[in-house]
LOMI-362347 format. One record per residue: y, x negated, z negated of N, C-alpha, C in turn. Coordinates in pm, whole numbers, padded with zeros to 5 digits, always signed. Layout:
YXZYXZYXZ/...
REM end
This chain:
+12550-09347-08596+12569-09469-08674+12455-09483-08775/+12381-09593-08764+12275-09621-08861+12340-09664-08992/+12294-09606-09104+12350-09635-09235+12246-09711-09317/+12285-09827-09368+12194-09911-09446+12250-09931-09587/+12161-09928-09685+12195-09954-09825+12118-10076-09871/+12188-10181-09914+12125-10304-09961+12165-10327-10106/+12065-10341-10194+12093-10360-10336+12034-10493-10383/+12076-10536-10499+12028-10659-10564+12076-10785-10493/+12200-10781-10444+12265-10903-10398+12190-10970-10282/+12164-10896-10177+12099-10951-10059+12189-11058-09996/+12130-11165-09946+12206-11277-09890+12298-11228-09777/+12420-11282-09769+12515-11238-09666+12464-11245-09523/+12372-11338-09494+12322-11346-09357+12243-11221-09323/+12175-11163-09421+12103-11038-09397+12197-10922-09371/+12307-10920-09445+12408-10816-09423+12469-10831-09284/+12499-10955-09247+12565-10981-09120+12478-10939-09002/+12348-10965-09009+12258-10928-08899+12261-10779-08875/+12260-10700-08980+12263-10554-08964+12399-10506-08916/+12505-10567-08967+12638-10526-08922+12660-10560-08776/+12613-10674-08730+12629-10713-08590+12547-10624-08496/+12445-10559-08553+12368-10462-08473+12439-10328-08464/+12553-10317-08531+12630-10193-08526+12600-10098-08640/+12526-10145-08742+12491-10059-08854+12602-10060-08959/+12619-09949-09026+12709-09941-09140+12632-09984-09265/+12682-10084-09337+12608-10142-09449+12686-10126-09579/+12620-10070-09679+12675-10061-09814+12592-10150-09905/+12656-10230-09989+12584-10325-10074+12613-10302-10221/+12513-10335-10303+12527-10336-10449+12474-10471-10499/+12542-10529-10597+12500-10658-10648+12381-10647-10741/+12372-10538-10818+12267-10524-10918+12158-10428-10871/+12048-10426-10946+11943-10328-10920+11992-10189-10960/+11932-10086-10901+11964-09948-10934+11842-09883-10999/+11865-09802-11101+11753-09729-11159+11720-09609-11070/+11618-09534-11107+11570-09427-11020+11677-09323-10989/+11749-09279-11091+11851-09178-11068+11964-09231-10980/+12007-09355-11008+12115-09415-10929+12072-09432-10783/+11950-09479-10764+11901-09501-10628+11883-09368-10554/+11835-09267-10625+11817-09136-10564+11947-09083-10507/+12056-09105-10578+12187-09062-10530+12237-09150-10417/+12223-09281-10433+12282-09374-10337+12212-09372-10201/+12080-09344-10198+12004-09356-10075+12012-09231-09987/+12068-09124-10039+12076-09001-09959+12160-09024-09833/+12107-08983-09720+12176-09001-09594+12157-09137-09530/+12080-09226-09596+12061-09361-09542+11940-09367-09449/+11951-09453-09348+11840-09477-09256+11758-09599-09299/+11825-09697-09362+11760-09820-09405+11790-09845-09552/+11692-09901-09622+11710-09940-09763+11658-10081-09780/+11739-10167-09840+11698-10304-09869+11702-10328-10018/+11592-10382-10074+11582-10407-10217+11523-10545-10240/+11522-10585-10367+11444-10702-10406+11338-10655-10506/+11310-10732-10609+11192-10701-10692+11218-10603-10805/+11344-10587-10848+11370-10505-10966+11385-10356-10936/+11429-10322-10818+11454-10182-10785+11323-10113-10748/+11295-10001-10813+11171-09927-10790+11197-09811-10693/+11125-09813-10582+11135-09704-10484+11017-09611-10510/+11041-09508-10588+10935-09416-10631+10919-09301-10532/+10817-09218-10557+10797-09098-10476+10920-09008-10484/+10981-09002-10603+11100-08918-10621+11215-08967-10535/+11235-09099-10531+11341-09156-10448+11315-09125-10300/+11192-09144-10256+11159-09118-10116+11179-08971-10080/+11141-08883-10171+11156-08739-10144+11303-08700-10128/+11392-08775-10192+11535-08746-10184+11600-08809-10061/+11521-08881-09980+11577-08952-09864+11499-08918-09738/+11508-08795-09690+11429-08755-09571+11471-08829-09444/+11593-08885-09441+11639-08958-09322+11593-09103-09319/+11535-09148-09429+11501-09290-09440+11394-09329-09339/+11421-09433-09261+11329-09479-09157+11253-09604-09197/+11316-09691-09275+11251-09818-09309+11307-09873-09439/+11221-09949-09509+11258-10018-09633+11230-10166-09613/+11326-10248-09650+11307-10392-09647+11298-10446-09788/+11185-10508-09822+11170-10576-09951+11208-10723-09929/+11325-10760-09975+11375-10897-09953+11314-10990-10058/+11180-10997-10054+11101-11075-10149+10958-11076-10096/+10865-11127-10175+10726-11131-10131+10656-10998-10159/+10666-10952-10283+10588-10836-10326+10645-10703-10280/+10556-10603-10273+10596-10467-10240+10542-10367-10341/+10494-10416-10456+10438-10325-10556+10545-10239-10622/+10672-10268-10598+10781-10185-10651+10811-10066-10560/+10735-10053-10452+10754-09944-10356+10630-09855-10357/+10650-09724-10359+10539-09629-10348+10493-09627-10202/+10404-09720-10168+10368-09742-10028+10298-09622-09966/+10209-09558-10038+10139-09443-09981+10235-09330-09950/+10329-09306-10041+10428-09201-10017+10517-09238-09898/+10552-09366-09887+10634-09410-09774+10559-09388-09643/+10431-09420-09641+10351-09402-09519+10342-09255-09481/+10317-09171-09580+10305-09028-09551+10436-08970-09498/+10548-09036-09533+10679-08990-09488+10722-09057-09358/+10639-09150-09309+10674-09221-09186+10781-09326-09204/+10787-09385-09325+10886-09489-09356+10819-09625-09345/+10864-09708-09254+10809-09842-09238+10859-09933-09349/+10771-10022-09397+10807-10116-09503+10784-10258-09453/+10884-10344-09472+10876-10484-09434+10906-10571-09555/+10844-10688-09562+10875-10784-09668+10887-10923-09608/+10897-11023-09695+10910-11162-09650+10801-11245-09716/+10679-11240-09663+10567-11302-09733+10569-11454-09736/+10646-11518-09650+10640-11664-09642+10776-11733-09661/+10884-11660-09658+11016-11723-09650+11053-11805-09773/+11001-11770-09890+11038-11847-10010+10922-11928-10065/+10818-11946-09984+10698-12017-10030+10733-12156-10081/+10810-12231-10003+10840-12369-10041+10918-12376-10172/+11011-12283-10190+11092-12285-10311+11006-12262-10435/+10912-12167-10427+10824-12140-10540+10735-12261-10569/+10684-12320-10464+10595-12436-10481+10669-12553-10544/+10791-12580-10500+10866-12692-10557+10895-12669-10704/+10924-12544-10743+10946-12516-10885+10818-12540-10964/+10705-12499-10910+10578-12522-10979+10552-12671-10998/+10576-12751-10894+10556-12896-10905+10648-12956-11011/+10775-12913-11008+10871-12965-11107+10826-12932-11249/+10775-12810-11268+10733-12769-11403+10605-12839-11446/+10514-12863-11353+10393-12938-11386+10429-13076-11441/+10520-13144-11371+10560-13278-11415+10637-13272-11547/+10733-13180-11556+10816-13171-11677+10733-13139-11801/+10640-13047-11790+10561-13009-11906+10458-13116-11943/+10400-13180-11842+10303-13285-11870+10369-13406-11935/+10494-13432-11899+10571-13541-11962+10644-13495-12089/+10635-13366-12121+10705-13307-12236+10856-13335-12230/+10911-13324-12112+11054-13347-12094+11137-13242-12169/+11082-13123-12187+11156-13020-12260+11184-13062-12403/+11084-13121-12469+11103-13165-12608+11202-13280-12615/+11193-13375-12521+11287-13489-12520+11430-13440-12497/+11445-13347-12405+11576-13292-12375+11635-13221-12497/+11553-13141-12563+11600-13065-12679+11642-13158-12793/+11566-13267-12813+11601-13361-12919+11736-13426-12895/+11758-13470-12773+11885-13537-12745+12002-13440-12753/+11982-13316-12706+12089-13218-12719+12119-13185-12865/+12019-13210-12951+12039-13189-13095+12094-13314-13164/+12113-13421-13085+12168-13544-13140+12067-13635-13203/+11937-13617-13169+11830-13699-13229+11762-13781-13121/+11755-13913-13142+11692-14005-13048+11545-14023-13087/+11452-13977-13000+11309-13992-13025+11244-14049-12899/+11233-14181-12894+11169-14246-12780+11023-14270-12814/+10934-14195-12750+10792-14205-12781+10711-14161-12660/+10594-14220-12642+10502-14181-12536+10402-14076-12584/+10409-14038-12709+10311-13944-12765+10313-13811-12691/+10198-13770-12642+10185-13641-12573+10237-13640-12431/+10284-13752-12382+10341-13760-12247+10239-13824-12153/+10213-13760-12040+10109-13808-11949+10158-13807-11805/+10093-13888-11722+10112-13879-11578+10033-13760-11525/+10079-13702-11415+10001-13595-11353+09891-13653-11265/+09907-13776-11220+09804-13840-11139+09672-13847-11216/+09566-13803-11149+09435-13806-11212+09400-13682-11291/+09498-13593-11311+09470-13469-11385+09429-13359-11288/+09372-13253-11341+09318-13145-11257+09408-13023-11263/+09446-12975-11146+09525-12853-11134+09433-12739-11091/+09436-12630-11167+09362-12510-11129+09457-12404-11077/+09437-12361-10954+09526-12263-10891+09453-12129-10885/+09513-12028-10945+09456-11894-10944+09532-11812-10840/+09466-11784-10729+09531-11717-10616+09566-11820-10510/+09485-11828-10405+09501-11933-10304+09559-11875-10175/+09671-11804-10190+09744-11754-10074+09835-11862-10019/+09944-11820-09955+10034-11917-09891+10097-12010-09995/+10134-11957-10112+10194-12040-10216+10090-12131-10279/+09977-12072-10319+09873-12152-10382+09823-12263-10293/+09808-12235-10163+09757-12336-10071+09857-12449-10052/+09986-12416-10041+10084-12523-10023+10100-12605-10151/+10092-12539-10266+10095-12612-10393+09977-12709-10399/+09863-12667-10350+09745-12752-10347+09772-12882-10272/+09838-12871-10157+09866-12989-10075+09960-13086-10147/+10067-13033-10206+10163-13120-10275+10102-13181-10401/+10020-13105-10471+09957-13159-10592+09864-13275-10558/+09790-13262-10449+09704-13373-10407+09786-13496-10371/+09902-13473-10310+09988-13587-10277+10037-13659-10402/+10041-13589-10514+10078-13650-10642+09960-13717-10710/+09843-13705-10650+09724-13768-10708+09644-13678-10798/+09670-13548-10793+09595-13455-10876+09467-13410-10804/+09369-13375-10883+09250-13307-10832+09276-13157-10837/+09240-13084-10732+09272-12942-10723+09145-12858-10714/+09137-12758-10801+09035-12655-10788+09108-12521-10778/+09047-12424-10712+09113-12294-10700+09013-12181-10710/+09066-12064-10748+08984-11943-10756+09060-11830-10688/+08990-11757-10602+09048-11642-10533+08937-11541-10508/+08970-11413-10520+08869-11310-10499+08832-11296-10352/+08919-11343-10263+08891-11340-10120+08844-11477-10073/+08772-11477-09963+08727-11603-09906+08847-11675-09844/+08874-11798-09886+08988-11874-09837+08944-12013-09794/+09005-12062-09688+08978-12197-09640+09053-12297-09727/+08982-12390-09787+09047-12489-09873+09116-12594-09787/+09229-12643-09836+09305-12746-09768+09283-12880-09837/+09282-12987-09757+09263-13120-09815+09131-13128-09888/+09136-13182-10010+09016-13197-10091+09004-13090-10199/+09085-12985-10190+09078-12878-10289+08938-12817-10288/+08890-12783-10407+08754-12730-10419+08758-12590-10479/+08691-12498-10412+08681-12361-10461+08580-12353-10574/+08611-12274-10679+08514-12247-10785+08477-12100-10780/+08361-12068-10834+08306-11934-10820+08368-11832-10914/+08412-11876-11030+08464-11782-11129+08592-11836-11192/+08670-11746-11249+08789-11786-11321+08752-11872-11441/+08642-11840-11503+08597-11918-11620+08569-12063-11583/+08510-12084-11465+08485-12221-11419+08615-12297-11401/+08716-12229-11346+08846-12294-11325+08911-12331-11458/+08909-12239-11554+08974-12263-11682+08909-12380-11756/+08778-12394-11741+08708-12503-11809+08738-12639-11747/+08780-12639-11620+08799-12766-11549+08943-12814-11547/+09041-12726-11566+09180-12757-11534+09259-12807-11654/+09343-12909-11628+09443-12953-11726+09571-12872-11713/+09595-12820-11593+09710-12733-11565+09658-12612-11488/+09696-12492-11533+09659-12368-11463+09787-12304-11411/+09793-12280-11279+09909-12220-11216+09867-12091-11147/+09936-11980-11179+09895-11848-11133+09982-11803-11016/+09918-11761-10907+09989-11717-10787+09916-11598-10724/+09900-11492-10802+09831-11372-10754+09935-11266-10717/+09888-11158-10652+09980-11053-10613+09996-10950-10725/+10075-10845-10697+10112-10751-10802+10023-10630-10815/+09904-10631-10757+09816-10514-10765+09783-10483-10911/+09760-10356-10938+09736-10311-11076+09615-10380-11139/+09517-10415-11057+09396-10479-11109+09425-10614-11173/+09539-10674-11143+09575-10804-11200+09649-10792-11333/+09670-10671-11382+09736-10653-11512+09656-10721-11622/+09725-10800-11704+09662-10874-11814+09543-10958-11766/+09557-11015-11649+09455-11107-11598+09434-11223-11696/+09545-11263-11761+09537-11367-11864+09572-11309-12000/+09474-11313-12090+09492-11266-12226+09429-11362-12323/+09398-11314-12442+09344-11399-12549+09218-11473-12505/+09127-11402-12439+09000-11464-12396+09023-11576-12297/+09109-11553-12200+09134-11654-12096+09204-11776-12153/+09302-11755-12240+09372-11870-12298+09279-11951-12387/+09191-11883-12458+09095-11955-12543+08997-12037-12459/+08972-11992-12334+08878-12063-12247+08941-12185-12182/+09073-12198-12189+09140-12315-12131+09118-12437-12217/+09131-12553-12155+09115-12680-12227+09221-12695-12337/+09185-12752-12450+09287-12780-12551+09397-12869-12494/+09522-12831-12517+09634-12909-12466+09671-12879-12322/+09603-12786-12257+09631-12756-12117+09766-12688-12101/+09818-12693-11981+09948-12635-11946+09922-12506-11866/+10004-12403-11892+09991-12276-11821+10122-12243-11751/+10112-12203-11622+10231-12170-11543+10211-12035-11475/+10310-11946-11489+10305-11817-11419+10433-11795-11341/+10419-11804-11209+10530-11775-11119+10496-11656-11029/+10405-11570-11074+10358-11462-10988+10419-11328-11026/+10361-11256-11122+10408-11125-11166+10405-11119-11318/+10498-11047-11376+10509-11042-11520+10391-10974-11587/+10336-10870-11525+10228-10794-11589+10094-10866-11585/+10089-10981-11519+09963-11055-11508+09924-11118-11642/+10022-11142-11730+09999-11217-11853+10030-11133-11976/+09941-11139-12073+09966-11083-12206+10055-11183-12280/+10183-11153-12288+10280-11248-12343+10250-11283-12489/+10209-11185-12567+10178-11212-12707+10060-11308-12720/+09959-11292-12634+09845-11382-12636+09887-11524-12598/+09978-11536-12500+10028-11667-12461+10106-11730-12575/+10190-11650-12641+10265-11702-12756+10171-11757-12862/+10067-11682-12894+09974-11726-12998+09902-11855-12958/+09867-11868-12831+09796-11987-12785+09883-12111-12793/+10015-12094-12770+10107-12207-12779+10143-12237-12924/+10179-12133-12997+10219-12152-13137+10104-12207-13221/+09981-12169-13186+09865-12219-13259+09822-12358-13219/+09885-12414-13115+09857-12550-13074+09743-12565-12974/+09681-12453-12932+09571-12467-12837+09621-12509-12699/+09732-12451-12653+09791-12492-12526+09903-12591-12551/+09920-12683-12456+10021-12786-12470+10158-12747-12420/+10168-12632-12353+10297-12589-12303+10279-12483-12197/+10392-12425-12153+10387-12320-12052+10521-12311-11981/+10515-12259-11859+10635-12226-11783+10618-12084-11732/+10716-11998-11760+10708-11858-11722+10838-11819-11652/+10823-11763-11532+10939-11723-11452+10950-11572-11439/+10843-11502-11472+10838-11356-11454+10789-11292-11583/+10840-11173-11613+10814-11110-11742+10781-10963-11723/+10702-10906-11816+10664-10764-11802+10785-10672-11792/+10888-10702-11870+11014-10627-11864+11127-10727-11847/+11210-10706-11746+11319-10799-11719+11453-10727-11723/+11558-10797-11765+11692-10736-11766+11731-10687-11627/+11815-10586-11625+11854-10523-11499+11955-10607-11421/+12046-10672-11492+12154-10743-11422+12185-10873-11494/+12251-10965-11423+12294-11090-11484+12385-11063-11603/+12365-11139-11709+12445-11124-11829+12386-11030-11932/+12284-10951-11892+12219-10862-11987+12137-10944-12087/+12117-10893-12209+12037-10965-12310+11893-10984-12263/+11834-11095-12304+11695-11125-12271+11619-11149-12401/+11510-11077-12420+11427-11092-12539+11285-11124-12497/+11222-11220-12564+11084-11256-12534+11023-11327-12653/+10894-11302-12674+10820-11371-12780+10806-11520-12752/+10836-11562-12631+10820-11703-12594+10944-11787-12624/+11052-11724-12657+11175-11800-12684+11155-11890-12806/+11205-12014-12793+11203-12107-12905+11074-12183-12925/+10972-12157-12845+10845-12229-12861+10855-12370-12802/+10780-12466-12857+10787-12604-12807+10725-12619-12670/+10784-12705-12588+10736-12738-12454+10711-12613-12369/+10808-12521-12373+10801-12399-12294+10927-12388-12208/+10907-12368-12078+11018-12350-11985+11025-12202-11948/+11138-12140-11972+11160-12001-11934+11270-11995-11828/+11241-11932-11717+11341-11918-11610+11351-11771-11570/+11471-11728-11527+11497-11585-11503+11456-11536-11364/+11326-11543-11334+11273-11493-11208+11343-11558-11089/+11344-11691-11090+11415-11766-10985+11320-11850-10901/+11191-11819-10905+11095-11899-10829+11133-11912-10683/+11175-11804-10622+11215-11808-10482+11365-11810-10462/+11439-11831-10570+11585-11820-10562+11651-11955-10540/+11629-12009-10422+11711-12119-10375+11799-12065-10263/+11907-12132-10235+11994-12086-10127+11920-12084-09994/+11833-12185-09974+11757-12190-09849+11662-12071-09838/+11591-12041-09947+11495-11932-09943+11563-11797-09926/+11671-11775-09999+11738-11646-09989+11799-11623-09851/+11850-11729-09789+11901-11714-09653+11786-11684-09557/+11674-11753-09573+11559-11730-09487+11505-11588-09503/+11498-11540-09627+11451-11405-09653+11545-11302-09592/+11676-11322-09614+11774-11230-09558+11765-11222-09408/+11750-11337-09344+11741-11340-09198+11614-11272-09150/+11501-11302-09215+11372-11250-09169+11364-11099-09184/+11394-11047-09303+11376-10904-09328+11478-10822-09248/+11603-10866-09245+11704-10790-09170+11672-10787-09020/+11617-10896-08969+11578-10899-08829+11466-10799-08802/+11369-10792-08893+11260-10695-08876+11312-10552-08882/+11403-10524-08976+11460-10390-08986+11540-10354-08861/+11621-10447-08814+11700-10423-08694+11610-10394-08574/+11509-10478-08555+11421-10461-08439+11343-10330-08447/+11303-10291-08567+11229-10165-08581+11318-10047-08545/+11442-10049-08593+11533-09938-08562+11567-09932-08413/+11587-10048-08351+11636-10049-08213+11525-10045-08108/+11410-10107-08137+11304-10116-08036+11172-10054-08080/+11159-10020-08208+11034-09966-08259+10932-10070-08297/+10963-10200-08280+10868-10307-08311+10835-10305-08460/+10705-10301-08493+10662-10295-08632+10586-10420-08673/+10602-10529-08599+10534-10654-08632+10568-10698-08774/+10467-10733-08851+10479-10777-08991+10507-10662-09087/+10496-10537-09040+10510-10426-09133+10396-10426-09233/+10425-10385-09355+10325-10380-09460+10234-10257-09445/+10289-10146-09398+10216-10020-09402+10195-09951-09268/+10258-09998-09160+10239-09938-09029+10152-10028-08941/+10084-09970-08841+10018-10056-08742+10121-10151-08682/+10080-10276-08663+10174-10378-08617+10170-10387-08464/+10280-10348-08402+10283-10351-08256+10426-10365-08206/+10436-10401-08079+10566-10409-08010+10540-10381-07864/+10639-10327-07796+10628-10293-07654+10741-10362-07580/+10701-10447-07485+10802-10514-07404+10871-10412-07314/+10998-10440-07283+11072-10350-07194+11006-10345-07058/+11007-10227-06998+10946-10211-06866+11017-10301-06765/+10943-10370-06678+11006-10460-06580+11100-10385-06487/+11210-10450-06455+11306-10391-06364+11387-10278-06423/+11382-10266-06557+11459-10161-06622+11413-10021-06588/+11282-10004-06562+11230-09874-06520+11219-09774-06636/+11222-09824-06759+11210-09734-06873+11344-09673-06910/+11359-09543-06890+11484-09476-06924+11493-09445-07074/+11378-09416-07132+11375-09378-07273+11253-09440-07340/+11266-09465-07472+11152-09510-07552+11131-09410-07664/+11008-09362-07676+10974-09263-07777+10879-09328-07877/+10912-09320-08006+10827-09373-08113+10767-09256-08189/+10636-09259-08205+10565-09146-08265+10469-09198-08372/+10497-09164-08498+10408-09195-08609+10329-09068-08641/+10198-09082-08652+10115-08963-08668+09993-08992-08755/+09928-08886-08796+09801-08900-08866+09695-08944-08766/+09614-09039-08808+09518-09102-08718+09394-09015-08703/+09402-08921-08609+09288-08835-08576+09267-08840-08425/+09146-08811-08377+09120-08817-08232+09207-08718-08155/+09251-08761-08037+09319-08671-07945+09469-08672-07948/+09531-08745-08042+09677-08743-08051+09740-08807-07927/+09689-08922-07887+09746-08990-07770+09733-08902-07646/+09620-08835-07632+09602-08746-07517+09703-08631-07520/+09729-08577-07639+09827-08468-07651+09966-08515-07612/+10002-08636-07654+10134-08690-07619+10146-08706-07468/+10048-08768-07409+10055-08796-07265+10049-08668-07181/+09970-08572-07225+09964-08445-07152+10096-08370-07160/+10159-08376-07278+10288-08309-07294+10393-08370-07203/+10391-08504-07190+10489-08571-07104+10458-08547-06956/+10331-08563-06922+10293-08547-06781+10315-08403-06734/+10291-08307-06821+10308-08167-06785+10451-08131-06756/+10544-08216-06798+10686-08191-06770+10740-08290-06667/+10651-08353-06594+10691-08442-06486+10750-08573-06534/+10719-08612-06658+10772-08737-06713+10672-08849-06686/+10717-08956-06621+10630-09067-06585+10629-09173-06695/+10510-09209-06740+10496-09313-06843+10489-09448-06775/+10581-09539-06811+10584-09672-06748+10538-09782-06843/+10518-09750-06968+10469-09848-07064+10428-09778-07192/+10320-09827-07254+10274-09760-07376+10186-09855-07456/+10195-09846-07589+10108-09923-07677+10079-09838-07800/+09955-09841-07843+09909-09762-07957+09844-09854-08059/+09869-09829-08186+09800-09900-08293+09764-09804-08405/+09656-09834-08475+09616-09752-08589+09593-09841-08710/+09618-09784-08827+09596-09854-08953+09557-09751-09057/+09430-09745-09090+09385-09647-09187+09413-09505-09140/+09489-09432-09217+09518-09292-09185+09635-09277-09089/+09702-09388-09052+09821-09379-08968+09795-09427-08826/+09860-09360-08733+09865-09407-08595+10011-09421-08555/+10038-09514-08465+10175-09538-08421+10171-09571-08272/+10249-09499-08193+10251-09521-08049+10395-09532-08000/+10420-09633-07919+10548-09649-07851+10526-09619-07703/+10612-09536-07646+10598-09494-07507+10730-09509-07434/+10730-09584-07325+10846-09591-07237+10825-09495-07121/+10925-09414-07093+10915-09315-06986+11021-09343-06881/+10988-09313-06754+11076-09346-06643+11169-09235-06603/+11167-09126-06677+11259-09017-06651+11289-08949-06784/+11401-08881-06793+11440-08823-06921+11334-08728-06977/+11306-08743-07107+11216-08651-07176+11300-08532-07223/+11270-08414-07171+11354-08298-07201+11337-08254-07346/+11433-08174-07392+11435-08130-07531+11311-08051-07567/+11263-07970-07474+11145-07888-07501+11022-07975-07522/+11010-08081-07441+10896-08171-07456+10899-08244-07588/+11017-08291-07627+11030-08360-07755+11004-08264-07872/+11049-08142-07856+11025-08043-07961+10876-08016-07975/+10806-08016-07862+10662-07995-07866+10594-08111-07939/+10633-08235-07909+10574-08351-07976+10602-08349-08125/+10725-08316-08159+10761-08310-08301+10682-08204-08375/+10641-08099-08301+10570-07989-08364+10420-08005-08369/+10366-08113-08312+10222-08136-08322+10181-08145-08469/+10070-08084-08509+10031-08087-08651+10006-08227-08704/+09977-08322-08615+09951-08459-08660+10079-08543-08673/+10191-08493-08620+10315-08571-08619+10370-08591-08759/+10403-08717-08790+10470-08751-08915+10618-08776-08889/+10647-08853-08784+10787-08880-08748+10796-08909-08599/+10898-08853-08536+10924-08875-08395+11066-08927-08379/+11081-09036-08302+11215-09090-08275+11230-09119-08126/+11346-09089-08072+11383-09135-07938+11480-09250-07957/+11436-09371-07920+11513-09492-07953+11628-09514-07856/+11606-09485-07730+11715-09496-07629+11676-09417-07508/
REM end
């Protein structure tokens, strides 16, 4: 019986997919800290998390049976990926499933902040009628600067142009611009040109404090700043000073350097109470549509990896799949994760052939230091042969799938 642990309130469709595959599923609504997760994951074959739960080297060391981790979100920086790879643990995420939800929130915040709807809303809730056009603008004709032109940034670019905005973007990688969006060479060029700056970078350590005092000072007076990417990307105190001092016209922040562990926990931030600032509790991708799509996508990848060895869309393993042998000729499928050195495939095939085992299908992939091979055999692989494969010095993990 495959045992799966899903934490952080994974969508029911994700739970259902694993249960219908015959897996035993245990769920937790909240994130688990390192000690809690270390205890809970023992004996588990699958682990599903979202963004708050940290899968450290210590957690992985306590889970020798763990075969795969599903990050039911975009980022995987909360997972010790190198340690997972060395342990032969496949990692899957959902890089595209919540793209539309994040983009729609960004568009809504661009309009709301440019129109200063937050201030109008606050006045009326306070019982004060202030009808004025002061500080309120159309987004049409204004310039949006997108930092990070991945799937989210690119789709935001398309919708912003449909609203009549001019779009410039900056990315460290070469990216094909969509529509009339124009690439700029430096972040400084983007900040000087944009009326609205929206950040959509990944969680790599190099992006820590990407926006600080210098960057905010380089933005246009009255410009709007939006961060729907990662909390550590922004120096929150510097952002507070830029808004409180009047240099920036407003901000929307969905992610924070430190976030509460569970719903209902206290939230503290230097940004609370500032004018024309929208604060949301890390809900950029939290629509019912996105969470269902994420649950379906990641659970399907986990199920297929456990049952067939398919690693398509894996973050850390070579991406491959092996079709079933025609006519049902494959009696067994052997999955072998190994260190990527010359001669491993030859050793596998020689070990099988030397025991009279016929190979009817095989696919090999490599990624950096890892190699992964799926082999269908037309006759039973005996225990001695499997023991030999498991004992190869290059072997990281060996599984017989069926």
